[in-house]
KEKE-3310 file (N, C-alpha, C; in steps of 0.2 Angstrom, whole numbers, plus 5000, padded with zeros to 4 digits):
npx = (4948:4961:4964:4972:4969:4968:4966:4967:4962:4949:4945:4939:4927:4922:4913:4898:4901:4898:4898:4887:4884:4877:4872:4875:4864:4854:4856:4847:4840:4848:4846:4834:4836:4846:4838:4829:4837:4841:4828:4826:4836:4844:4849:4860:4871:4874:4888:4892:4890:4878:4873:4881:4891:4903:4920:4919:4906:4895:4882:4871:4870:4867:4881:4882:4888:4880:4881:4884:4894:4903:4904:4908:4921:4927:4928:4938:4949:4950:4947:4937:4936:4928:4927:4939:4957:4967:4984:4989:4980:4983:4996:4993:4986:4986:4994:4986:4974:4969:4969:4958:4947:4949:4953:4945:4933:4921:4904:4893:4889:4879:4881:4885:4897:4907:4916:4923:4930:4938:4946:4953:4960:4970:4983:4996:4996:5007:5017:5016:5019:5033:5037:5034:5043:5055:5055:5056:5069:5076:5075:5084:5096:5098:5102:5109:5123:5125:5124:5137:5144:5138:5140:5154:5157:5153:5140:5131:5118:5111:5115:5110:5096:5095:5098:5087:5077:5081:5079:5066:5062:5067:5059:5047:5050:5051:5037:5032:5039:5035:5022:5012:5000:5004:5000:4995:5006:5006:5004:5012:5025:5021:5014:5024:5031:5024:5028:5035:5049:5053:5061:5074:5076:5073:5083:5093:5087:5084:5098:5101:5100:5111:5125:5137:5142:5147:5143:5129:5128:5133:5123:5112:5116:5117:5104:5099:5104:5098:5084:5086:5089:5077:5070:5076:5073:5060:5059:5061:5071:5088:5104:5121:5124:5117:5123:5136:5153:5154:5159:5176:5175:5175:5162:5146:5134:5118:5117:5114:5109:5100:5087:5086:5086:5073:5065:5068:5062:5048:5034:5022:5016:5013:5022:5034:5051:5050:5056:5062:5060:5048:5038:5037:5041:5030:5017:5015:5017:5018:5014:5014:5017:5031:5045:5062:5066:5056:5038:5032:5022:5011:4999:4982:4968:4955:4946:4935:4926:4928:4917:4905:4912:4919:4918:4931:4935:4942:4947:4944:4954:4953:4963:4981:4991:5008:5017:5030:5037:5049:5050:5054:5052:5043:5043:5029:5021:5008:5007:5015:5009:4997:5002:5008:4997:4990:4999:4998:4985:4986:4996:4988:4977:4983:4981:4968:4951:4937:4921:4905:4898:4904:4914:4929:4939:4951:4962:4969:4987:4990:4980:4970:4964:4950:4935:4933:4938:4946:4963:4970)
npy = (5048:5042:5050:5061:5073:5091:5108:5114:5105:5106:5114:5109:5098:5095:5089:5081:5064:5047:5029:5018:5001:4986:4969:4957:4951:4961:4970:4976:4985:4996:5008:5013:5015:5025:5035:5037:5043:5055:5061:5063:5068:5081:5098:5102:5096:5101:5111:5107:5104:5094:5092:5095:5101:5092:5090:5081:5081:5093:5095:5099:5088:5075:5066:5052:5037:5023:5006:4988:4977:4970:4978:4990:4986:4980:4992:4999:4990:4984:4971:4958:4954:4946:4932:4928:4932:4930:4925:4934:4945:4949:4954:4965:4974:4990:4998:5010:5007:4996:5002:5011:5002:4997:5006:5016:5020:5008:5010:5003:4986:4976:4967:4952:4950:4960:4961:4950:4953:4964:4957:4948:4957:4961:4959:4953:4936:4923:4918:4927:4939:4936:4936:4950:4956:4951:4957:4971:4971:4967:4978:4987:4980:4982:4996:5002:5003:5012:5025:5030:5028:5036:5049:5050:5050:5063:5066:5072:5076:5064:5055:5060:5059:5045:5042:5047:5039:5027:5029:5030:5017:5010:5015:5010:4997:4997:4999:4987:4977:4981:4977:4985:4994:5005:5022:5034:5045:5058:5057:5047:5049:5055:5045:5035:5040:5034:5021:5008:5006:5019:5027:5022:5021:5033:5044:5039:5039:5053:5057:5052:5062:5069:5080:5074:5060:5049:5050:5049:5036:5029:5031:5025:5012:5009:5010:4999:4988:4990:4987:4974:4968:4968:4960:4948:4946:4944:4931:4928:4922:4928:4934:4936:4950:4964:4972:4972:4973:4980:4970:4973:4987:5004:5004:5000:4987:4979:4963:4949:4937:4941:4944:4932:4922:4924:4921:4908:4902:4902:4892:4892:4886:4895:4905:4901:4900:4911:4925:4939:4952:4953:4960:4977:4990:5003:5014:5008:4992:4983:4988:4988:4976:4971:4972:4974:4988:4998:4999:4988:4990:5000:5012:5006:5010:5010:5002:4990:4987:4988:4980:4966:4950:4943:4930:4924:4930:4941:4958:4966:4971:4983:4987:4990:4982:4980:4971:4970:4972:4967:4955:4947:4929:4920:4905:4894:4893:4897:4905:4915:4920:4925:4934:4943:4948:4954:4963:4973:4977:4982:4992:5000:5003:5011:5023:5027:5031:5026:5025:5026:5010:5001:5004:5013:5028:5041:5047:5059:5058:5058:5054:5049:5045:5046:5041:5047:5060:5076:5080:5093)
npz = (5049:5052:5063:5061:5054:5053:5058:5045:5037:5036:5026:5015:5010:5023:5037:5044:5042:5038:5037:5032:5034:5026:5025:5012:5007:5009:5000:4990:4998:4999:4991:4996:5009:5008:5003:5013:5023:5016:5016:5030:5038:5047:5043:5050:5063:5079:5078:5066:5048:5040:5028:5013:5000:4990:4984:4973:4970:4967:4972:4986:4999:5010:5017:5020:5017:5010:5009:5004:5014:5006:4994:4999:5005:4993:4985:4991:4992:4980:4978:4983:5000:5007:5005:5008:5003:4989:4986:4976:4977:4990:4988:4980:4987:4995:5010:5013:5007:5015:5027:5025:5026:5039:5049:5054:5067:5073:5077:5080:5076:5066:5056:5047:5042:5043:5054:5052:5041:5044:5054:5046:5038:5047:5046:5035:5029:5035:5025:5015:5021:5023:5010:5007:5015:5010:4997:5001:5006:4995:4986:4993:4992:4979:4977:4988:4987:4977:4982:4986:4974:4964:4969:4969:4956:4953:4953:4963:4965:4960:4970:4981:4978:4977:4991:4997:4992:4997:5010:5011:5007:5018:5028:5024:5026:5040:5044:5040:5047:5059:5058:5054:5045:5032:5030:5016:5007:5013:5027:5031:5037:5049:5055:5056:5067:5078:5078:5087:5084:5080:5088:5088:5074:5068:5069:5061:5048:5047:5046:5034:5025:5026:5022:5016:5006:5013:5026:5024:5018:5030:5039:5032:5032:5046:5049:5042:5049:5061:5058:5054:5066:5072:5064:5066:5080:5079:5075:5061:5047:5048:5044:5051:5049:5041:5032:5020:5012:4996:4985:4979:4980:4987:4994:5002:5003:5004:5011:5001:5007:5016:5009:5003:5013:5018:5008:5006:5017:5014:5012:5004:4989:4979:4980:4984:4980:4971:4964:4974:4969:4963:4970:4975:4986:4990:4992:5005:5012:5001:4985:4971:4959:4950:4939:4943:4942:4937:4935:4924:4914:4904:4911:4910:4898:4903:4916:4921:4935:4953:4958:4959:4959:4943:4931:4931:4943:4943:4939:4924:4910:4897:4888:4886:4890:4890:4879:4876:4888:4899:4911:4926:4928:4939:4948:4945:4929:4929:4940:4936:4924:4930:4939:4930:4923:4934:4938:4928:4931:4944:4942:4934:4942:4951:4945:4944:4950:4960:4953:4957:4957:4948:4936:4933:4933:4927:4940:4952:4955:4968:4975:4989:5005:5005:4996:4979:4980:4978:4981:4991)
capx = (4949:4967:4964:4977:4966:4969:4961:4967:4958:4942:4944:4935:4924:4922:4906:4897:4901:4897:4897:4882:4885:4872:4875:4874:4857:4850:4858:4842:4838:4852:4843:4828:4840:4849:4832:4826:4842:4840:4822:4825:4842:4843:4854:4866:4872:4878:4891:4894:4885:4876:4872:4886:4894:4910:4924:4917:4899:4893:4875:4871:4867:4871:4887:4882:4888:4876:4884:4885:4901:4907:4905:4913:4928:4930:4929:4944:4954:4950:4946:4932:4939:4923:4928:4947:4961:4972:4991:4990:4976:4987:5002:4991:4983:4991:4992:4981:4967:4967:4967:4951:4943:4950:4956:4939:4929:4914:4900:4889:4889:4874:4882:4888:4904:4912:4921:4928:4934:4943:4951:4957:4965:4974:4990:4997:4997:5015:5021:5015:5024:5040:5039:5035:5050:5061:5055:5059:5077:5079:5076:5090:5102:5100:5103:5113:5130:5125:5125:5144:5146:5136:5143:5161:5157:5151:5133:5129:5110:5109:5117:5105:5090:5095:5098:5080:5073:5082:5076:5058:5061:5068:5053:5042:5051:5049:5030:5031:5042:5031:5016:5007:4999:5007:4995:4998:5013:5005:5004:5017:5030:5018:5012:5030:5033:5021:5030:5040:5056:5055:5066:5080:5077:5072:5089:5096:5083:5086:5105:5101:5100:5118:5128:5142:5139:5149:5138:5123:5129:5133:5116:5107:5119:5115:5096:5098:5106:5092:5079:5088:5089:5070:5068:5079:5069:5053:5060:5063:5078:5092:5111:5124:5125:5113:5127:5143:5157:5152:5165:5182:5174:5174:5155:5143:5127:5114:5119:5108:5107:5094:5080:5086:5084:5066:5062:5069:5057:5042:5031:5017:5018:5013:5027:5041:5056:5049:5061:5058:5059:5041:5034:5041:5038:5028:5014:5013:5022:5019:5009:5014:5021:5034:5052:5066:5067:5050:5032:5033:5017:5008:4992:4977:4964:4949:4945:4928:4926:4929:4911:4905:4917:4917:4919:4937:4936:4947:4945:4946:4957:4952:4969:4986:4997:5015:5019:5037:5040:5053:5048:5056:5047:5043:5039:5025:5019:5002:5008:5018:5004:4992:5006:5009:4990:4989:5004:4995:4980:4988:4998:4982:4973:4986:4980:4961:4947:4931:4915:4899:4900:4907:4919:4935:4941:4958:4962:4976:4992:4991:4973:4972:4960:4942:4934:4931:4939:4952:4967:4973)
capy = (5041:5041:5055:5066:5079:5097:5114:5116:5099:5108:5119:5106:5091:5094:5089:5075:5059:5041:5024:5013:4995:4981:4962:4957:4949:4967:4975:4979:4990:5002:5014:5015:5018:5032:5040:5039:5048:5061:5065:5063:5071:5089:5102:5103:5093:5105:5116:5104:5103:5087:5092:5100:5099:5090:5092:5077:5082:5100:5095:5099:5082:5071:5062:5046:5031:5016:5000:4982:4976:4968:4983:4994:4983:4980:4998:5002:4986:4982:4964:4956:4950:4942:4925:4927:4935:4926:4928:4940:4950:4952:4958:4971:4979:4995:5000:5015:5004:4992:5007:5014:4997:4994:5011:5020:5016:5005:5012:4997:4981:4971:4963:4945:4949:4966:4959:4945:4956:4968:4953:4946:4962:4964:4958:4948:4929:4923:4917:4933:4943:4935:4939:4957:4958:4950:4962:4977:4970:4967:4985:4990:4977:4985:5003:5005:5004:5017:5031:5032:5028:5042:5055:5050:5052:5070:5066:5073:5076:5058:5052:5062:5056:5038:5041:5048:5034:5021:5031:5029:5010:5008:5017:5005:4990:4998:4998:4980:4974:4983:4974:4990:4996:5012:5027:5037:5049:5064:5055:5042:5051:5056:5038:5032:5042:5030:5014:5006:5007:5025:5031:5020:5022:5040:5048:5037:5041:5060:5058:5050:5069:5073:5083:5070:5053:5044:5051:5046:5029:5026:5031:5020:5005:5008:5009:4992:4984:4991:4983:4967:4965:4967:4954:4942:4946:4941:4924:4927:4921:4934:4933:4940:4957:4966:4976:4969:4977:4979:4968:4977:4994:5007:5005:4994:4985:4974:4956:4945:4932:4944:4942:4925:4918:4925:4917:4900:4900:4902:4886:4892:4884:4900:4910:4897:4900:4917:4931:4944:4958:4953:4965:4982:4994:5010:5017:5003:4987:4982:4991:4986:4970:4974:4970:4977:4995:5002:4995:4986:4991:5007:5012:5004:5016:5009:4996:4989:4984:4981:4977:4959:4946:4940:4923:4922:4933:4946:4964:4965:4976:4984:4988:4993:4978:4981:4965:4970:4973:4961:4954:4940:4924:4917:4899:4890:4897:4899:4911:4921:4923:4929:4940:4948:4952:4958:4969:4978:4979:4986:4998:5004:5005:5017:5029:5027:5031:5023:5029:5022:5003:4998:5008:5017:5034:5043:5051:5062:5053:5059:5052:5046:5042:5046:5040:5052:5067:5079:5082:5100)
capz = (5050:5056:5068:5059:5051:5058:5056:5038:5034:5036:5021:5010:5011:5030:5040:5047:5037:5041:5032:5035:5030:5027:5023:5004:5006:5010:4995:4987:5002:5000:4988:5000:5016:5007:5002:5020:5026:5012:5018:5037:5041:5048:5040:5054:5069:5083:5074:5060:5043:5039:5021:5011:4994:4991:4978:4968:4969:4970:4975:4993:5001:5016:5015:5023:5012:5012:5005:5007:5017:5001:4990:5003:5005:4987:4982:4993:4991:4973:4978:4988:5005:5012:5004:5008:4998:4986:4986:4972:4980:4996:4985:4976:4991:4999:5017:5013:5005:5020:5033:5024:5028:5046:5054:5057:5073:5072:5082:5081:5070:5066:5050:5048:5039:5044:5059:5049:5036:5048:5057:5040:5036:5052:5043:5030:5031:5036:5019:5011:5025:5022:5003:5007:5018:5005:4992:5003:5007:4988:4984:4996:4989:4972:4977:4993:4985:4972:4985:4985:4967:4960:4972:4967:4949:4952:4952:4970:4965:4960:4976:4986:4977:4980:4998:4999:4990:5001:5017:5010:5008:5025:5032:5023:5030:5047:5045:5039:5053:5065:5057:5054:5038:5031:5026:5010:5009:5017:5034:5032:5042:5055:5057:5058:5074:5083:5078:5092:5081:5078:5092:5085:5067:5066:5068:5055:5042:5046:5044:5026:5021:5027:5016:5013:5005:5018:5032:5021:5018:5036:5042:5029:5034:5052:5049:5040:5055:5066:5055:5054:5072:5074:5060:5070:5086:5077:5073:5054:5046:5048:5044:5056:5048:5035:5027:5018:5007:4989:4981:4982:4979:4994:4996:5005:5001:5009:5009:4997:5011:5020:5006:5001:5018:5019:5002:5007:5022:5012:5010:5000:4982:4974:4982:4986:4975:4967:4966:4979:4966:4960:4974:4976:4991:4987:4997:5009:5012:4994:4982:4964:4957:4944:4938:4949:4942:4936:4933:4917:4910:4904:4914:4905:4897:4907:4920:4924:4942:4956:4958:4960:4955:4937:4930:4934:4949:4942:4936:4917:4907:4890:4884:4890:4892:4886:4878:4875:4894:4901:4918:4929:4928:4945:4949:4940:4924:4930:4944:4932:4920:4934:4941:4924:4922:4940:4938:4924:4935:4950:4939:4932:4948:4955:4941:4943:4956:4959:4951:4958:4959:4943:4932:4936:4928:4930:4946:4953:4957:4976:4978:4996:5010:5004:4989:4974:4982:4975:4987:4991)
cpx = (4955:4968:4970:4975:4967:4965:4961:4963:4951:4940:4940:4932:4923:4914:4905:4896:4901:4896:4893:4882:4879:4875:4872:4867:4852:4852:4853:4838:4842:4849:4838:4831:4842:4843:4829:4831:4841:4834:4822:4831:4841:4849:4861:4866:4876:4881:4893:4889:4884:4875:4877:4889:4901:4914:4922:4910:4897:4886:4876:4867:4870:4876:4888:4882:4885:4879:4883:4893:4905:4908:4909:4920:4931:4932:4935:4950:4955:4949:4941:4935:4934:4924:4935:4950:4966:4979:4992:4986:4980:4993:5000:4987:4988:4989:4986:4974:4965:4965:4960:4946:4943:4951:4950:4936:4923:4910:4895:4889:4884:4875:4885:4895:4909:4917:4926:4932:4939:4948:4955:4962:4970:4981:4991:4998:5005:5019:5021:5020:5031:5042:5039:5041:5056:5061:5058:5067:5080:5080:5082:5096:5103:5103:5108:5120:5131:5126:5132:5146:5144:5139:5150:5162:5155:5144:5130:5121:5108:5110:5112:5098:5090:5095:5091:5076:5074:5079:5069:5057:5062:5062:5048:5043:5050:5042:5029:5034:5038:5024:5010:5006:5001:5002:4999:5003:5012:5006:5008:5022:5027:5016:5018:5032:5030:5023:5035:5048:5058:5060:5073:5081:5077:5078:5093:5093:5084:5093:5106:5101:5106:5121:5134:5139:5141:5144:5131:5123:5129:5127:5111:5110:5117:5107:5095:5099:5100:5086:5080:5087:5082:5068:5070:5075:5062:5053:5061:5070:5082:5100:5114:5124:5120:5118:5134:5146:5154:5158:5171:5181:5173:5167:5152:5136:5124:5116:5113:5106:5101:5087:5080:5084:5076:5062:5062:5064:5050:5040:5025:5019:5018:5018:5034:5045:5055:5054:5058:5057:5052:5037:5039:5037:5036:5024:5011:5018:5023:5013:5009:5018:5024:5041:5056:5066:5060:5044:5033:5028:5014:5001:4987:4972:4958:4949:4937:4929:4927:4922:4910:4910:4914:4918:4925:4940:4942:4944:4948:4949:4955:4958:4975:4992:5003:5018:5027:5041:5043:5052:5051:5051:5048:5040:5035:5022:5012:5002:5010:5013:4999:4996:5006:5002:4989:4993:5001:4989:4981:4991:4993:4978:4976:4984:4972:4957:4941:4925:4909:4901:4904:4912:4924:4937:4948:4957:4969:4981:4992:4984:4974:4966:4953:4940:4931:4932:4945:4956:4970:4980)
cpy = (5039:5045:5060:5072:5085:5102:5115:5111:5101:5113:5116:5099:5090:5094:5082:5069:5052:5036:5019:5007:4990:4974:4962:4955:4955:4972:4979:4985:4996:5008:5017:5018:5025:5037:5042:5044:5054:5065:5066:5067:5078:5092:5102:5098:5097:5110:5113:5103:5096:5087:5097:5097:5096:5091:5087:5078:5089:5100:5095:5093:5079:5067:5056:5040:5025:5011:4994:4981:4974:4973:4988:4992:4983:4986:5001:4997:4984:4974:4963:4952:4946:4935:4924:4931:4930:4929:4934:4946:4953:4956:4964:4976:4984:4996:5005:5012:5000:4997:5010:5009:4996:5000:5015:5016:5013:5006:5006:4992:4976:4966:4957:4945:4955:4964:4954:4948:4960:4963:4950:4951:4965:4964:4953:4941:4928:4922:4924:4939:4942:4937:4946:4959:4957:4955:4969:4977:4970:4974:4988:4987:4980:4992:5006:5007:5010:5024:5034:5033:5034:5048:5055:5051:5059:5071:5067:5073:5069:5054:5054:5059:5048:5037:5042:5042:5028:5023:5029:5021:5007:5010:5012:4998:4991:4997:4990:4976:4975:4980:4979:4993:5004:5016:5030:5042:5055:5063:5050:5043:5052:5049:5034:5033:5038:5023:5013:5007:5014:5029:5028:5021:5029:5044:5046:5039:5049:5061:5056:5056:5073:5075:5079:5063:5048:5044:5048:5038:5025:5026:5026:5013:5004:5006:5001:4987:4984:4986:4976:4964:4964:4961:4948:4941:4943:4934:4923:4926:4928:4932:4937:4948:4958:4969:4973:4974:4975:4977:4971:4984:4997:5008:4999:4993:4980:4967:4952:4940:4935:4942:4935:4920:4918:4921:4910:4898:4899:4894:4886:4891:4890:4905:4907:4898:4906:4922:4936:4951:4959:4958:4971:4987:5001:5013:5012:4998:4984:4985:4989:4980:4972:4971:4975:4985:4999:4997:4994:4987:4998:5006:5010:5010:5015:5002:4996:4985:4989:4977:4970:4955:4943:4933:4920:4926:4938:4953:4964:4972:4977:4984:4990:4989:4979:4974:4965:4971:4966:4960:4947:4935:4920:4910:4896:4895:4900:4905:4917:4924:4927:4935:4945:4952:4956:4964:4974:4981:4984:4992:5003:5007:5011:5024:5030:5028:5028:5027:5024:5015:4999:5002:5012:5023:5037:5047:5054:5057:5053:5057:5048:5043:5041:5045:5046:5059:5070:5082:5089:5100)
cpz = (5054:5062:5067:5056:5056:5055:5048:5034:5033:5030:5015:5012:5019:5032:5042:5041:5041:5035:5035:5031:5031:5024:5015:5003:5007:5005:4992:4991:5002:4997:4993:5007:5014:5006:5009:5023:5022:5015:5026:5041:5042:5043:5043:5060:5074:5078:5067:5055:5042:5031:5018:5004:4995:4984:4972:4966:4972:4973:4983:4996:5007:5013:5019:5017:5014:5007:5008:5010:5011:4996:4993:5003:4998:4984:4985:4991:4984:4972:4984:4994:5009:5011:5005:5003:4995:4987:4982:4974:4986:4993:4982:4981:4994:5006:5017:5012:5011:5026:5031:5026:5036:5051:5057:5063:5070:5078:5084:5075:5071:5059:5052:5046:5040:5049:5056:5044:5039:5051:5051:5038:5041:5050:5038:5033:5031:5030:5015:5015:5024:5015:5003:5010:5014:5000:4994:5004:5000:4985:4987:4993:4982:4972:4982:4991:4980:4975:4984:4978:4963:4963:4970:4960:4947:4952:4960:4970:4965:4966:4981:4985:4979:4987:5001:4998:4995:5008:5017:5011:5015:5030:5031:5026:5037:5049:5044:5045:5059:5064:5057:5047:5037:5027:5020:5012:5013:5024:5036:5038:5049:5059:5059:5065:5079:5083:5084:5090:5080:5081:5090:5078:5064:5065:5062:5049:5041:5044:5037:5022:5023:5021:5012:5012:5010:5024:5030:5021:5025:5040:5039:5031:5041:5053:5047:5045:5060:5064:5055:5061:5074:5070:5064:5076:5085:5075:5065:5053:5045:5048:5050:5055:5041:5030:5026:5013:5000:4985:4984:4981:4986:4996:4999:5002:5006:5006:5006:5002:5015:5016:5004:5007:5020:5014:5003:5013:5020:5010:5005:4993:4977:4975:4982:4979:4970:4969:4969:4975:4963:4964:4976:4981:4988:4993:5002:5008:5005:4991:4974:4964:4951:4944:4943:4948:4942:4934:4926:4912:4910:4908:4908:4904:4901:4910:4921:4930:4947:4956:4960:4956:4949:4937:4933:4940:4948:4939:4929:4914:4899:4886:4889:4892:4887:4885:4877:4882:4896:4909:4920:4929:4934:4945:4944:4935:4925:4935:4940:4927:4924:4937:4936:4923:4928:4941:4934:4928:4940:4948:4937:4937:4952:4951:4941:4950:4955:4957:4952:4960:4954:4938:4936:4931:4931:4936:4947:4956:4965:4979:4984:4999:5008:4997:4985:4977:4979:4981:4986:4995)
residu = (MET:LEU:GLY:LEU:ASP:ASP:GLN:MET:SER:ARG:ASP:HIS:ASP:TRP:GLY:CYS:ARG:LEU:THR:LEU:LEU:VAL:ASP:GLN:ASP:ALA:ARG:ASP:GLN:VAL:PRO:ARG:ILE:SER:GLN:MET:LEU:GLU:GLU:GLY:LEU:PRO:GLU:ARG:PHE:GLY:GLU:PHE:PRO:VAL:ARG:PHE:PRO:VAL:THR:TRP:ASP:SER:ALA:VAL:SER:HIS:GLN:ILE:GLU:VAL:ALA:THR:VAL:THR:GLU:PHE:ALA:ALA:SER:ARG:LEU:GLY:ALA:ASP:PRO:THR:GLY:GLY:LEU:SER:VAL:LEU:ASP:TRP:LEU:SER:VAL:THR:GLY:GLN:SER:VAL:LEU:GLU:VAL:THR:ALA:GLY:PRO:VAL:PHE:THR:ASP:ARG:THR:ARG:THR:LEU:ALA:ALA:VAL:ARG:THR:LEU:LEU:ALA:TRP:TYR:PRO:PRO:ASP:VAL:GLU:ARG:TYR:VAL:LEU:ALA:ALA:GLY:TRP:GLN:ARG:LEU:CYS:GLN:SER:LEU:GLN:MET:VAL:GLY:ARG:THR:ALA:GLU:THR:GLY:ASP:GLU:LEU:GLY:SER:ARG:LEU:LEU:SER:ALA:ARG:LEU:ALA:ALA:ASP:LEU:LEU:GLY:LEU:ALA:PHE:SER:LEU:SER:ARG:ARG:TRP:ALA:PRO:TYR:ALA:LYS:TRP:ARG:GLY:THR:ALA:PHE:ARG:SER:LEU:PRO:VAL:ALA:ALA:ARG:LEU:GLY:PRO:GLN:LEU:ASP:ALA:ALA:ALA:ALA:PRO:GLY:TRP:ARG:GLU:ARG:GLU:ASN:ALA:LEU:ALA:THR:ALA:CYS:GLU:VAL:LEU:LEU:SER:ILE:GLN:ARG:GLU:GLN:GLY:HIS:PRO:ALA:PRO:GLY:SER:ALA:VAL:ILE:PRO:PHE:PHE:ASP:ARG:PRO:TYR:ARG:THR:VAL:ASP:GLN:GLN:VAL:PRO:GLN:GLY:LEU:ILE:ALA:ALA:ILE:THR:ASP:PRO:MET:LEU:HIS:GLY:CYS:ARG:PRO:TRP:TRP:ALA:ARG:LEU:SER:SER:GLY:PRO:THR:ALA:LEU:MET:SER:CYS:PRO:ALA:GLN:PRO:ALA:ALA:ARG:PRO:CYS:ARG:ARG:LEU:THR:GLY:PRO:GLY:PRO:ALA:GLN:ASP:ASP:ASP:THR:THR:HIS:LEU:ASP:GLU:GLY:VAL:ASP:GLU:SER:ALA:SER:ILE:ALA:ARG:PRO:GLY:PRO:ASP:THR:PHE:ALA:ALA:GLN:ALA:ARG:ARG:ARG:MET:ILE:LEU:VAL:ASP:ALA:ARG:SER:MET:VAL:ARG:PRO:VAL:GLY:ARG:VAL:GLY:LEU:GLU:PRO:ARG:PRO:ALA:ASP:TYR:GLY:THR:LYS:PRO:ARG:ARG:ARG:TRP:ARG)
# end
């Protein structure tokens, strides 16, 4: 899908694969089309197998997925984009899930909805983009000053771990400011090298692994300035400098004016005035909605969905809400309530994989690009 598979990738689930999409009004034809393919396809096409077992199904069968555009997109995103996405939908999709819908080539398109869906998913709406950027900067505000503090208390391991996490957050911001969706962790560094900012930012991220904490802090601070300059060039609010002294201590931190300026520029009533830590960078520009430190909820036991939209157009949780979790309350109560529910949903979604059209079951933490597969 991303053109990054290599020879080792062929050791499992390798062969001719295709996704065949139809419009929603042809949904009842999906089983018939799949059966026609089963009966008519050959065993091989050139040197590649057409029928082969996969890690989630030992049966020897063709691997052509037949689905409606709605079902295909919702199975990847967790939300139906054919009618547009809400603010909470946008904040709960990951870069990887969007790439699964948009990155592969389209050989021919006779549907009425696929092109519109791929256009919609090109990038965030402007206000959501500002919120995503503010969330990334907020994470840096919370941790940059700890790189030196932990090292000087004798916790060198803690300082190195913080440096690595900050480098990952900066890399996520680089994707966001480049308006590119980030793939999951295995290919994220490879995809980063294709970004226009990689030549300027890459050496600083490499230096974030330097042996001394001052060198690490210098590299991280320089990377912050590089990204703020790009933000300024794009016309987003940006103060004169990204990094300032951390009070009277010998450390540096990201200026709170960076995320605050972005939040102040938001006009969407669902997002305006909301604190930027309500979204945190993970496997993409934003992947989970949570309080500043960790996701506030336990993964739920079971989800039903994504499937067709229910009455309230949400996926329902059986259990798993941690009512004792403390979370910041943004803006209107209605948004806070929806965000809390979606936070649990997205947290749980990170631990499940799709099964058929409706139900979800536990999946490996490193689950990635292809549905229902185990990663090696």
